[in-house]
C-alpha positions as CSV (number, residue, x, y, z in Angstrom):
1,M,-18.0,55.0,-42.9
2,G,-21.3,55.3,-41.1
3,V,-21.5,53.6,-37.7
4,E,-24.1,51.1,-39.1
5,K,-21.6,49.9,-41.7
6,Q,-19.0,49.0,-39.2
7,F,-20.8,45.7,-38.4
8,E,-21.8,42.6,-40.2
9,Y,-24.7,40.3,-39.3
10,S,-24.9,36.6,-40.1
11,I,-27.1,33.6,-39.4
12,V,-25.0,31.0,-37.6
13,A,-25.6,27.3,-37.7
14,P,-24.9,24.7,-35.0
15,G,-21.5,23.0,-35.3
16,T,-19.7,26.0,-36.7
17,R,-17.1,28.2,-35.1
18,A,-19.4,31.2,-35.5
19,Y,-22.1,29.4,-33.6
20,R,-19.6,28.7,-30.7
21,D,-18.7,32.4,-30.7
22,Y,-22.4,33.2,-30.5
23,L,-23.0,30.8,-27.5
24,A,-19.9,32.2,-25.8
25,L,-21.2,35.8,-26.1
26,R,-24.5,34.6,-24.6
27,H,-22.7,33.0,-21.7
28,K,-20.6,36.1,-21.1
29,V,-23.5,38.5,-21.0
30,F,-26.3,36.4,-19.4
31,C,-24.3,34.1,-17.1
32,E,-21.2,36.1,-16.1
33,E,-22.1,39.8,-16.4
34,L,-25.9,40.0,-15.7
35,Q,-26.1,36.6,-13.9
36,R,-29.6,36.0,-15.2
37,L,-28.9,32.4,-16.2
38,P,-27.0,29.7,-14.4
39,T,-23.8,28.3,-15.9
40,A,-24.7,25.0,-17.5
41,G,-21.2,23.6,-17.5
42,R,-20.9,23.4,-21.3
43,F,-17.5,24.3,-22.7
44,F,-15.6,24.3,-25.9
45,S,-11.8,24.5,-25.6
46,D,-12.3,25.9,-22.0
47,V,-14.7,28.6,-23.3
48,P,-18.0,28.4,-21.5
49,L,-21.2,28.4,-23.6
50,E,-24.8,29.1,-22.9
51,S,-27.5,27.0,-24.6
52,D,-31.0,25.6,-24.0
53,A,-33.6,23.2,-25.5
54,Y,-35.1,26.0,-27.6
55,D,-31.9,26.5,-29.6
56,A,-32.7,23.4,-31.7
57,H,-35.7,25.1,-33.3
58,S,-34.4,28.7,-33.4
59,L,-32.6,30.8,-35.9
60,H,-29.5,32.5,-34.5
61,V,-28.1,35.9,-35.5
62,L,-24.5,37.0,-34.7
63,C,-23.1,40.5,-35.1
64,R,-19.4,41.1,-35.5
65,S,-17.2,44.2,-35.8
66,L,-15.8,44.4,-39.3
67,E,-12.7,46.0,-37.9
68,T,-11.8,43.4,-35.4
69,G,-14.0,40.4,-36.2
70,V,-15.0,40.2,-32.6
71,A,-18.6,39.1,-31.7
72,V,-20.4,42.2,-30.3
73,G,-24.1,41.3,-30.4
74,C,-26.5,38.4,-30.8
75,S,-30.1,37.3,-30.8
76,R,-32.3,34.4,-31.7
77,L,-35.8,33.8,-33.2
78,I,-37.6,30.8,-31.7
79,L,-39.7,29.4,-34.4
80,P,-43.2,27.9,-33.8
81,S,-43.0,24.2,-33.2
82,K,-44.5,21.3,-31.2
83,T,-42.0,22.2,-28.4
84,G,-43.6,25.6,-28.0
85,L,-42.0,28.9,-27.1
86,S,-39.8,29.6,-24.1
87,I,-41.8,32.6,-22.9
88,T,-45.1,30.6,-22.5
89,S,-43.3,28.2,-20.1
90,R,-41.9,31.1,-18.0
91,Y,-44.7,33.8,-18.0
92,P,-48.5,33.7,-17.8
93,I,-49.9,35.1,-21.1
94,S,-53.1,37.0,-20.6
95,R,-53.3,38.6,-24.1
96,Q,-56.0,37.0,-26.3
97,T,-55.1,36.7,-30.0
98,S,-56.7,35.1,-33.0
99,I,-53.3,34.7,-34.7
100,S,-52.4,31.1,-35.6
101,P,-49.7,29.7,-33.3
102,R,-47.9,28.8,-36.6
103,Q,-47.3,32.5,-37.2
104,I,-46.0,33.4,-33.7
105,G,-42.4,33.3,-32.8
106,E,-40.3,34.6,-29.9
107,I,-37.4,37.1,-29.8
108,G,-34.8,36.1,-27.2
109,R,-31.2,36.1,-26.0
110,L,-30.7,39.6,-27.4
111,A,-27.4,40.8,-26.0
112,I,-24.8,43.5,-26.7
113,A,-21.2,43.0,-25.6
114,S,-20.3,45.0,-22.5
115,E,-17.9,47.3,-24.4
116,L,-20.8,48.6,-26.5
117,R,-23.3,49.1,-23.7
118,R,-23.9,52.5,-22.3
119,Y,-22.3,51.5,-19.0
120,R,-20.1,48.5,-18.5
121,G,-22.2,47.3,-15.5
122,E,-25.5,48.0,-17.2
123,I,-28.4,45.7,-16.4
124,S,-30.0,45.8,-19.8
125,S,-28.5,43.2,-22.1
126,A,-29.8,45.2,-25.1
127,G,-27.5,48.1,-24.2
128,L,-30.2,50.7,-24.9
129,Y,-30.5,52.3,-21.5
130,S,-29.0,52.5,-18.1
131,L,-30.7,52.2,-14.7
132,Q,-27.9,54.0,-12.9
133,P,-24.4,55.4,-13.5
134,Q,-21.6,52.9,-13.2
135,P,-17.9,53.5,-12.4
136,R,-16.7,52.7,-15.9
137,P,-18.8,54.7,-18.5
138,A,-18.5,53.7,-22.1
139,S,-16.9,56.1,-24.6
140,A,-18.9,58.3,-26.9
141,K,-18.2,56.0,-29.8
142,E,-19.2,52.9,-27.8
143,K,-22.5,54.6,-26.6
144,Q,-23.3,55.4,-30.3
145,C,-22.5,51.8,-31.5
146,G,-24.5,49.9,-29.0
147,P,-28.0,51.1,-30.0
148,V,-27.1,50.7,-33.7
149,V,-26.1,47.1,-33.1
150,A,-29.3,46.5,-31.2
151,M,-31.4,48.0,-34.0
152,G,-29.5,45.8,-36.5
153,L,-30.3,42.7,-34.5
154,Y,-34.0,43.5,-34.4
155,R,-33.8,44.1,-38.2
156,E,-32.3,40.8,-38.9
157,I,-34.7,39.0,-36.6
158,F,-37.7,40.5,-38.4
159,R,-36.2,39.7,-41.8
160,L,-36.0,36.0,-40.7
161,A,-39.5,36.1,-39.2
162,H,-40.9,37.4,-42.6
163,K,-39.0,34.7,-44.5
164,H,-40.4,31.9,-42.3
165,G,-44.0,33.1,-42.2
166,V,-43.8,34.5,-38.6
167,T,-46.0,37.6,-38.4
168,H,-46.0,38.2,-34.7
169,C,-43.4,37.7,-31.9
170,Y,-43.3,37.5,-28.1
171,A,-40.4,38.9,-26.1
172,A,-39.8,39.3,-22.4
173,M,-38.1,42.5,-21.2
174,E,-38.1,45.2,-18.5
175,P,-41.0,47.6,-18.9
176,S,-38.6,50.5,-19.2
177,L,-37.0,48.9,-22.2
178,A,-40.3,48.3,-23.8
179,R,-41.3,51.9,-23.3
180,L,-38.0,53.1,-24.9
181,L,-38.4,50.7,-27.8
182,G,-41.9,52.0,-28.3
183,R,-40.6,55.6,-28.5
184,I,-38.1,54.5,-31.1
185,G,-40.7,52.8,-33.2
186,F,-41.1,49.2,-31.9
187,P,-44.7,49.2,-30.4
188,F,-44.4,46.2,-28.0
189,Q,-47.8,45.5,-26.4
190,I,-48.2,44.0,-22.9
191,A,-49.0,40.3,-23.1
192,G,-49.1,39.4,-19.5
193,P,-48.4,40.5,-15.9
194,L,-45.0,41.6,-14.6
195,N,-42.8,38.8,-13.1
196,T,-41.3,40.2,-9.9
197,M,-39.6,36.9,-9.1
198,V,-36.8,37.7,-11.5
199,H,-34.3,40.5,-11.3
200,P,-34.8,42.9,-12.8
201,P,-38.6,42.3,-13.1
202,R,-39.6,41.5,-16.6
203,Q,-42.9,41.2,-18.5
204,P,-44.1,39.4,-21.6
205,Y,-44.7,41.6,-24.7
206,F,-46.2,41.0,-28.2
207,I,-45.4,42.8,-31.5
208,S,-46.1,42.5,-35.2
209,A,-44.1,43.4,-38.2
210,Q,-47.1,45.3,-39.5
211,G,-47.1,47.3,-36.3
212,I,-43.5,48.2,-36.7
213,R,-44.0,49.4,-40.3
214,K,-46.9,51.6,-39.2
215,A,-44.9,53.0,-36.2
216,L,-41.9,53.8,-38.4
217,S,-43.9,55.3,-41.2
218,N,-42.9,58.9,-40.1
219,K,-39.3,58.0,-39.3
220,S,-37.8,57.6,-42.7
221,C,-34.2,56.9,-41.5
222,L,-35.1,54.0,-39.2
223,S,-37.7,52.7,-41.7
224,Q,-35.1,52.5,-44.4
225,F,-32.7,50.8,-42.1
226,M,-35.2,48.2,-41.1
227,F,-37.0,47.5,-44.4
228,E,-34.8,48.9,-47.2
229,P,-31.3,47.6,-46.5
230,S,-30.0,48.6,-50.0
231,L,-30.4,52.3,-49.2
232,D,-27.7,54.2,-47.5
233,T,-28.8,55.4,-44.1
234,P,-26.0,57.7,-42.7
235,A,-28.3,59.4,-40.3
236,L,-29.2,56.2,-38.4
237,A,-26.6,56.6,-35.7
238,A,-27.6,60.2,-34.9
239,R,-31.3,59.4,-35.0
240,T,-30.9,56.3,-32.8
241,S,-28.7,58.0,-30.3
242,C,-31.1,60.9,-30.1
243,D,-34.1,58.6,-29.6
244,T,-32.5,56.5,-26.9
245,G,-31.1,59.5,-25.2
246,Q,-34.6,60.8,-24.5
247,L,-34.9,58.3,-21.7
248,A,-31.3,58.1,-20.6
249,P,-29.0,61.0,-21.3
250,C,-25.5,60.0,-22.5
C-alpha cells in the first residue's frame, strides 16, 4: 500500500466525536507543543480542546491513520462571511486585489501530529521542514508520512474551496515554509509585511487554485494527487520526500 493510501480524510461537523478529536489535535499541537495559542480552558471528558469564533463559519478537515484510527492531521477553511477572516484581524494586508471578498477564504490551523513531523520538537506545525535538529528525530517512515499528510490536507482544503466558490485563499506562515511550498508547487504570494511580534515570525500569503494548477502542470504525480484523486499515485511519497528534502535534508 502506498503511503498516501494509509490515511483517510473527512469533513468533521461540530457536535460529533470526530470534531472533538479534531479540536483535541489542534490543542495538542498549537497550545501544548508549539505554544502558539493560549489554552482556553475548554474540555471534553478532561481532554482539552482548542477553538475560536471563526470555527462557526469554517469547514474542518481531519486526517486519520487507517491502521490505528488515530487523528494525525487537521486543517480548516474559513469561508467568507460577515464575520470576516481571522488573518485580516491579525495581520496588515498590503496586497491589492480585484477579487470579490465572497471568493476569498483562509487556510488555517493546519497541523500534523508530532509523531509524523520530521523532528518531534519541530516548530512548523505543517511538519514539512525543520529549523534545527532535535534530540528525538522521527523515523524514516514518519518523515515520509508527514509531508504526504500535509499535501493531503491542502488537497482537501482546495476541494472544499472549489465546491463553495472560493477561488483564492489567505494563509499565515513562516517565510521559509512558504518558500518550500512554492518549490513543491504551491505558489503562495506575499500579501503583507512580516509580523515579528509572534514566534516564529509569520507573514500573510495569498494563493489561488488556478495558480496551483499552473505550478503543478509539469509535476504529473502531485498534479494527479491534488486534482485527480481517482488515479493511483504511488510515486507521491518519493516525490514529496525529495521535494521537501531539498530545503531540509532528512
